[in-house]
SEROBA-412550 format. One record per atom (N, C-alpha, C, O): residue number from 1; atom name; x, y, z. Coordinates in nm, 2 decimals. Each point is the difference from the previous one (the first is absolute). Layout:
// SEROBA-412550
+-----+------+--------+--------+--------+
| seq | atom |      u |      v |      w |
+-----+------+--------+--------+--------+
| NUM |   CA |      X |      Y |      Z |
...
+-----+------+--------+--------+--------+
***
This chain:
// SEROBA-412550
+-----+------+--------+--------+--------+
| seq | atom |      u |      v |      w |
+-----+------+--------+--------+--------+
|   1 |    N |   4.56 |   2.06 |  -0.85 |
|   1 |   CA |  -0.11 |  -0.04 |  -0.06 |
|   1 |    C |  -0.08 |   0.16 |  -0.08 |
|   1 |    O |  -0.10 |   0.02 |   0.07 |
|   2 |    N |   0.11 |   0.06 |  -0.16 |
|   2 |   CA |  -0.02 |   0.12 |  -0.03 |
|   2 |    C |  -0.17 |  -0.05 |  -0.02 |
|   2 |    O |  -0.04 |  -0.11 |   0.00 |
|   3 |    N |  -0.01 |   0.19 |   0.00 |
|   3 |   CA |  -0.21 |  -0.03 |   0.01 |
|   3 |    C |  -0.03 |   0.19 |  -0.05 |
|   3 |    O |   0.03 |   0.12 |   0.05 |
|   4 |    N |  -0.10 |  -0.17 |  -0.14 |
|   4 |   CA |  -0.09 |   0.11 |  -0.10 |
|   4 |    C |  -0.11 |   0.03 |   0.03 |
|   4 |    O |  -0.09 |  -0.07 |   0.04 |
|   5 |    N |   0.08 |   0.20 |  -0.05 |
|   5 |   CA |  -0.16 |   0.06 |   0.07 |
|   5 |    C |  -0.06 |   0.04 |  -0.18 |
|   5 |    O |   0.03 |   0.06 |  -0.10 |
|   6 |    N |  -0.15 |  -0.15 |   0.13 |
|   6 |   CA |  -0.09 |  -0.03 |  -0.10 |
|   6 |    C |  -0.18 |   0.16 |   0.03 |
|   6 |    O |  -0.11 |  -0.02 |   0.03 |
|   7 |    N |   0.15 |   0.10 |  -0.05 |
|   7 |   CA |  -0.07 |   0.16 |   0.04 |
|   7 |    C |  -0.14 |   0.00 |  -0.10 |
|   7 |    O |  -0.02 |   0.00 |  -0.12 |
|   8 |    N |  -0.09 |  -0.01 |   0.26 |
|   8 |   CA |  -0.11 |   0.01 |  -0.06 |
|   8 |    C |  -0.08 |   0.15 |  -0.11 |
|   8 |    O |   0.08 |   0.05 |  -0.08 |
|   9 |    N |  -0.21 |  -0.01 |   0.09 |
|   9 |   CA |   0.02 |   0.20 |  -0.12 |
|   9 |    C |   0.03 |   0.03 |   0.15 |
|   9 |    O |   0.12 |  -0.03 |  -0.01 |
|  10 |    N |  -0.12 |   0.05 |   0.09 |
|  10 |   CA |   0.01 |   0.06 |   0.10 |
|  10 |    C |   0.18 |   0.02 |   0.05 |
|  10 |    O |   0.08 |   0.07 |   0.07 |
|  11 |    N |  -0.09 |  -0.14 |  -0.14 |
|  11 |   CA |   0.27 |  -0.03 |   0.04 |
|  11 |    C |   0.00 |  -0.03 |   0.17 |
|  11 |    O |   0.08 |   0.05 |   0.07 |
|  12 |    N |  -0.15 |  -0.12 |  -0.03 |
|  12 |   CA |   0.02 |  -0.05 |   0.10 |
|  12 |    C |   0.02 |  -0.21 |  -0.04 |
|  12 |    O |  -0.07 |  -0.06 |  -0.09 |
|  13 |    N |   0.16 |   0.02 |   0.16 |
|  13 |   CA |  -0.02 |  -0.22 |  -0.05 |
|  13 |    C |  -0.05 |  -0.04 |   0.01 |
|  13 |    O |  -0.07 |   0.00 |   0.10 |
|  14 |    N |   0.05 |  -0.08 |  -0.21 |
|  14 |   CA |  -0.20 |  -0.08 |   0.03 |
|  14 |    C |   0.11 |  -0.12 |  -0.04 |
|  14 |    O |  -0.04 |  -0.10 |   0.06 |
|  15 |    N |   0.14 |   0.06 |  -0.11 |
|  15 |   CA |   0.14 |  -0.11 |  -0.01 |
|  15 |    C |   0.07 |   0.00 |   0.07 |
|  15 |    O |   0.00 |   0.08 |   0.09 |
|  16 |    N |   0.11 |  -0.18 |  -0.13 |
|  16 |   CA |   0.14 |  -0.04 |   0.01 |
|  16 |    C |   0.01 |  -0.05 |  -0.07 |
|  16 |    O |  -0.11 |  -0.04 |  -0.05 |
|  17 |    N |   0.21 |   0.01 |   0.00 |
|  17 |   CA |   0.07 |  -0.09 |  -0.15 |
|  17 |    C |   0.18 |  -0.01 |   0.09 |
|  17 |    O |   0.08 |   0.09 |   0.02 |
|  18 |    N |  -0.07 |  -0.21 |   0.00 |
|  18 |   CA |   0.15 |  -0.04 |  -0.03 |
|  18 |    C |   0.08 |  -0.11 |  -0.03 |
|  18 |    O |  -0.09 |  -0.08 |  -0.06 |
|  19 |    N |   0.17 |   0.03 |   0.06 |
|  19 |   CA |   0.05 |  -0.09 |  -0.07 |
|  19 |    C |   0.08 |  -0.12 |   0.12 |
|  19 |    O |   0.12 |   0.00 |   0.04 |
|  20 |    N |  -0.21 |  -0.06 |  -0.01 |
|  20 |   CA |   0.10 |  -0.16 |   0.07 |
|  20 |    C |   0.05 |  -0.08 |  -0.09 |
|  20 |    O |  -0.04 |  -0.07 |  -0.09 |
|  21 |    N |   0.17 |   0.09 |   0.14 |
|  21 |   CA |   0.03 |  -0.16 |  -0.11 |
|  21 |    C |   0.04 |   0.12 |  -0.18 |
|  21 |    O |   0.05 |   0.11 |  -0.04 |
|  22 |    N |  -0.13 |  -0.24 |   0.00 |
|  22 |   CA |  -0.02 |   0.05 |  -0.12 |
|  22 |    C |  -0.19 |  -0.01 |   0.00 |
|  22 |    O |  -0.09 |   0.00 |  -0.09 |
|  23 |    N |   0.12 |  -0.02 |   0.21 |
|  23 |   CA |  -0.23 |  -0.03 |  -0.02 |
|  23 |    C |  -0.05 |   0.19 |   0.02 |
|  23 |    O |   0.04 |   0.05 |   0.10 |
|  24 |    N |  -0.16 |   0.08 |  -0.22 |
|  24 |   CA |   0.01 |   0.09 |  -0.01 |
|  24 |    C |  -0.20 |  -0.04 |   0.14 |
|  24 |    O |  -0.09 |  -0.09 |   0.00 |
|  25 |    N |   0.13 |   0.21 |   0.11 |
|  25 |   CA |  -0.11 |  -0.07 |   0.12 |
|  25 |    C |  -0.08 |   0.18 |  -0.08 |
|  25 |    O |   0.02 |   0.11 |  -0.06 |
|  26 |    N |  -0.13 |  -0.20 |   0.14 |
|  26 |   CA |  -0.06 |   0.18 |   0.01 |
|  26 |    C |  -0.06 |   0.01 |   0.12 |
|  26 |    O |  -0.02 |  -0.12 |   0.01 |
|  27 |    N |  -0.04 |   0.17 |   0.13 |
|  27 |   CA |  -0.04 |  -0.04 |   0.11 |
|  27 |    C |  -0.10 |   0.17 |   0.00 |
|  27 |    O |   0.04 |   0.09 |  -0.06 |
|  28 |    N |  -0.15 |  -0.09 |   0.14 |
|  28 |   CA |  -0.07 |   0.05 |   0.07 |
|  28 |    C |  -0.08 |   0.03 |   0.12 |
|  28 |    O |  -0.08 |  -0.06 |   0.07 |
|  29 |    N |   0.11 |   0.16 |  -0.09 |
|  29 |   CA |   0.01 |  -0.03 |   0.23 |
|  29 |    C |  -0.11 |   0.12 |   0.07 |
|  29 |    O |   0.04 |   0.12 |  -0.02 |
|  30 |    N |  -0.14 |  -0.14 |   0.07 |
|  30 |   CA |  -0.09 |   0.09 |   0.07 |
|  30 |    C |   0.00 |  -0.10 |   0.15 |
|  30 |    O |   0.01 |  -0.11 |   0.05 |
|  31 |    N |  -0.06 |   0.30 |  -0.01 |
|  31 |   CA |   0.05 |  -0.03 |   0.16 |
|  31 |    C |  -0.17 |   0.02 |  -0.01 |
|  31 |    O |  -0.06 |   0.01 |  -0.11 |
|  32 |    N |  -0.01 |   0.00 |   0.25 |
|  32 |   CA |  -0.08 |  -0.02 |   0.09 |
|  32 |    C |  -0.04 |   0.17 |   0.01 |
|  32 |    O |   0.11 |   0.04 |   0.04 |
|  33 |    N |  -0.15 |   0.02 |  -0.05 |
|  33 |   CA |  -0.08 |   0.16 |   0.06 |
|  33 |    C |  -0.06 |  -0.07 |   0.08 |
|  33 |    O |   0.05 |   0.06 |   0.09 |
|  34 |    N |  -0.15 |  -0.17 |  -0.02 |
|  34 |   CA |  -0.06 |  -0.05 |   0.16 |
|  34 |    C |   0.02 |  -0.07 |   0.03 |
|  34 |    O |   0.08 |  -0.09 |  -0.03 |
|  35 |    N |  -0.16 |   0.09 |   0.12 |
|  35 |   CA |   0.08 |  -0.17 |   0.04 |
|  35 |    C |  -0.16 |  -0.15 |  -0.04 |
|  35 |    O |  -0.01 |  -0.12 |   0.02 |
|  36 |    N |  -0.09 |   0.27 |  -0.10 |
|  36 |   CA |  -0.04 |  -0.13 |  -0.06 |
|  36 |    C |   0.05 |  -0.03 |  -0.12 |
|  36 |    O |  -0.02 |  -0.12 |  -0.01 |
|  37 |    N |   0.09 |   0.16 |  -0.13 |
|  37 |   CA |   0.08 |   0.00 |  -0.06 |
|  37 |    C |   0.12 |  -0.14 |   0.04 |
|  37 |    O |   0.04 |  -0.02 |   0.11 |
|  38 |    N |   0.02 |  -0.08 |  -0.23 |
|  38 |   CA |   0.13 |   0.00 |   0.08 |
|  38 |    C |   0.08 |   0.01 |  -0.15 |
|  38 |    O |  -0.03 |   0.05 |  -0.11 |
|  39 |    N |   0.11 |  -0.10 |   0.17 |
|  39 |   CA |   0.10 |   0.04 |  -0.11 |
|  39 |    C |   0.05 |  -0.12 |  -0.16 |
|  39 |    O |   0.01 |  -0.12 |   0.02 |
|  40 |    N |   0.00 |   0.17 |  -0.13 |
|  40 |   CA |   0.02 |  -0.05 |  -0.15 |
|  40 |    C |   0.13 |  -0.07 |  -0.04 |
|  40 |    O |   0.09 |   0.07 |   0.06 |
|  41 |    N |  -0.04 |  -0.12 |  -0.11 |
|  41 |   CA |   0.14 |  -0.05 |  -0.06 |
|  41 |    C |   0.01 |  -0.05 |  -0.09 |
|  41 |    O |   0.03 |  -0.12 |   0.02 |
|  42 |    N |  -0.04 |   0.17 |  -0.16 |
|  42 |   CA |   0.00 |  -0.10 |  -0.10 |
|  42 |    C |   0.18 |   0.02 |  -0.01 |
|  42 |    O |   0.10 |   0.04 |   0.05 |
|  43 |    N |  -0.14 |  -0.10 |  -0.11 |
|  43 |   CA |   0.19 |  -0.10 |  -0.10 |
|  43 |    C |  -0.01 |  -0.11 |  -0.15 |
|  43 |    O |  -0.04 |  -0.12 |  -0.03 |
|  44 |    N |   0.08 |   0.24 |  -0.05 |
|  44 |   CA |  -0.01 |  -0.15 |  -0.13 |
|  44 |    C |   0.12 |   0.05 |  -0.02 |
|  44 |    O |   0.05 |   0.11 |   0.02 |
|  45 |    N |  -0.01 |  -0.28 |  -0.09 |
|  45 |   CA |   0.11 |   0.01 |  -0.07 |
|  45 |    C |   0.00 |  -0.01 |  -0.12 |
|  45 |    O |  -0.09 |  -0.08 |  -0.02 |
|  46 |    N |   0.14 |   0.11 |  -0.08 |
|  46 |   CA |   0.05 |  -0.02 |  -0.18 |
|  46 |    C |   0.16 |  -0.01 |   0.04 |
|  46 |    O |   0.06 |   0.07 |   0.08 |
|  47 |    N |  -0.02 |  -0.21 |  -0.17 |
|  47 |   CA |   0.03 |  -0.07 |  -0.03 |
|  47 |    C |   0.11 |   0.02 |  -0.11 |
|  47 |    O |  -0.06 |   0.04 |  -0.10 |
|  48 |    N |   0.18 |  -0.04 |   0.08 |
|  48 |   CA |   0.09 |   0.06 |  -0.12 |
|  48 |    C |  -0.08 |  -0.04 |  -0.09 |
|  48 |    O |  -0.04 |   0.10 |  -0.06 |
|  49 |    N |  -0.01 |  -0.20 |   0.01 |
|  49 |   CA |  -0.03 |  -0.05 |  -0.14 |
|  49 |    C |  -0.18 |   0.02 |  -0.05 |
|  49 |    O |  -0.06 |  -0.06 |  -0.09 |
|  50 |    N |   0.02 |   0.17 |   0.20 |
|  50 |   CA |  -0.10 |   0.08 |  -0.05 |
|  50 |    C |   0.06 |   0.13 |   0.00 |
|  50 |    O |  -0.07 |   0.07 |  -0.08 |
|  51 |    N |   0.14 |  -0.01 |   0.12 |
|  51 |   CA |   0.08 |   0.15 |  -0.06 |
|  51 |    C |  -0.09 |   0.02 |  -0.17 |
|  51 |    O |  -0.12 |   0.04 |  -0.02 |
|  52 |    N |   0.22 |  -0.07 |  -0.07 |
|  52 |   CA |  -0.07 |   0.01 |  -0.13 |
|  52 |    C |  -0.12 |  -0.01 |  -0.02 |
|  52 |    O |  -0.04 |   0.02 |  -0.11 |
|  53 |    N |  -0.04 |  -0.07 |   0.20 |
|  53 |   CA |  -0.10 |   0.10 |  -0.01 |
|  53 |    C |  -0.07 |   0.10 |   0.04 |
|  53 |    O |  -0.08 |   0.05 |  -0.09 |
|  54 |    N |   0.07 |   0.01 |   0.18 |
|  54 |   CA |   0.02 |   0.11 |   0.07 |
|  54 |    C |   0.05 |   0.07 |  -0.08 |
|  54 |    O |  -0.10 |   0.01 |  -0.08 |
|  55 |    N |   0.26 |   0.10 |   0.00 |
|  55 |   CA |   0.08 |   0.01 |  -0.08 |
|  55 |    C |  -0.15 |   0.02 |  -0.09 |
|  55 |    O |  -0.07 |   0.11 |   0.01 |
|  56 |    N |   0.05 |  -0.21 |  -0.07 |
|  56 |   CA |  -0.10 |  -0.05 |  -0.13 |
|  56 |    C |  -0.11 |   0.22 |   0.06 |
|  56 |    O |   0.00 |   0.12 |  -0.01 |
|  57 |    N |  -0.09 |  -0.25 |   0.08 |
|  57 |   CA |  -0.11 |   0.12 |   0.04 |
|  57 |    C |   0.01 |   0.08 |   0.01 |
|  57 |    O |  -0.07 |   0.08 |  -0.07 |
|  58 |    N |   0.18 |  -0.02 |   0.18 |
|  58 |   CA |   0.06 |   0.11 |   0.07 |
|  58 |    C |   0.11 |   0.15 |  -0.15 |
|  58 |    O |   0.04 |   0.12 |   0.01 |
|  59 |    N |  -0.05 |  -0.23 |  -0.10 |
|  59 |   CA |   0.09 |   0.01 |  -0.13 |
|  59 |    C |   0.12 |   0.14 |   0.13 |
|  59 |    O |   0.00 |   0.12 |   0.02 |
|  60 |    N |   0.09 |  -0.23 |   0.02 |
|  60 |   CA |   0.15 |  -0.05 |   0.07 |
|  60 |    C |   0.10 |  -0.07 |  -0.15 |
|  60 |    O |   0.00 |  -0.06 |  -0.10 |
|  61 |    N |   0.10 |   0.16 |   0.21 |
|  61 |   CA |   0.13 |  -0.11 |  -0.09 |
|  61 |    C |   0.07 |  -0.11 |   0.13 |
|  61 |    O |   0.05 |   0.00 |   0.11 |
|  62 |    N |  -0.10 |  -0.10 |  -0.26 |
|  62 |   CA |   0.03 |  -0.17 |   0.09 |
|  62 |    C |   0.17 |   0.02 |   0.04 |
|  62 |    O |   0.06 |  -0.04 |   0.10 |
|  63 |    N |  -0.01 |   0.13 |  -0.20 |
|  63 |   CA |   0.15 |  -0.01 |   0.07 |
|  63 |    C |   0.01 |   0.10 |   0.08 |
|  63 |    O |   0.12 |   0.01 |   0.04 |
|  64 |    N |  -0.19 |   0.07 |   0.01 |
|  64 |   CA |   0.02 |   0.04 |   0.12 |
|  64 |    C |   0.04 |  -0.06 |   0.22 |
|  64 |    O |   0.01 |  -0.12 |   0.01 |
|  65 |    N |  -0.01 |   0.18 |   0.08 |
|  65 |   CA |   0.01 |  -0.04 |   0.16 |
|  65 |    C |  -0.16 |   0.03 |  -0.08 |
|  65 |    O |  -0.02 |   0.07 |  -0.10 |
|  66 |    N |  -0.11 |  -0.20 |   0.20 |
|  66 |   CA |  -0.13 |   0.02 |  -0.07 |
|  66 |    C |  -0.05 |   0.10 |   0.21 |
|  66 |    O |  -0.09 |   0.07 |   0.06 |
|  67 |    N |   0.18 |  -0.11 |  -0.04 |
|  67 |   CA |  -0.07 |   0.13 |   0.10 |
|  67 |    C |   0.08 |   0.11 |   0.05 |
|  67 |    O |   0.00 |   0.05 |   0.12 |
|  68 |    N |   0.06 |  -0.02 |  -0.21 |
|  68 |   CA |   0.06 |   0.17 |  -0.02 |
|  68 |    C |  -0.14 |   0.06 |  -0.13 |
|  68 |    O |   0.00 |   0.12 |  -0.02 |
|  69 |    N |  -0.09 |  -0.19 |  -0.03 |
|  69 |   CA |  -0.07 |   0.07 |  -0.16 |
|  69 |    C |  -0.13 |  -0.05 |   0.12 |
|  69 |    O |  -0.11 |   0.01 |  -0.04 |
|  70 |    N |   0.13 |  -0.02 |   0.11 |
|  70 |   CA |  -0.13 |  -0.05 |   0.15 |
|  70 |    C |  -0.12 |   0.16 |   0.01 |
|  70 |    O |  -0.09 |   0.01 |   0.08 |
+-----+------+--------+--------+--------+
***
């Protein structure tokens, strides 16, 4: 499975995107820096029928692979 890193303004990954089957998956992981903090993971899945709203909102081409454009 190919995973695309989405970088923040500091050049560090802030989010990862991948295709799981036909579904677009966004994943964020935060690892605690001390014993007082906990690890945190966020996964959001976008179904193919919602791709058109993403391509419209961000000016992407609906004919191209959505992961390639992210």
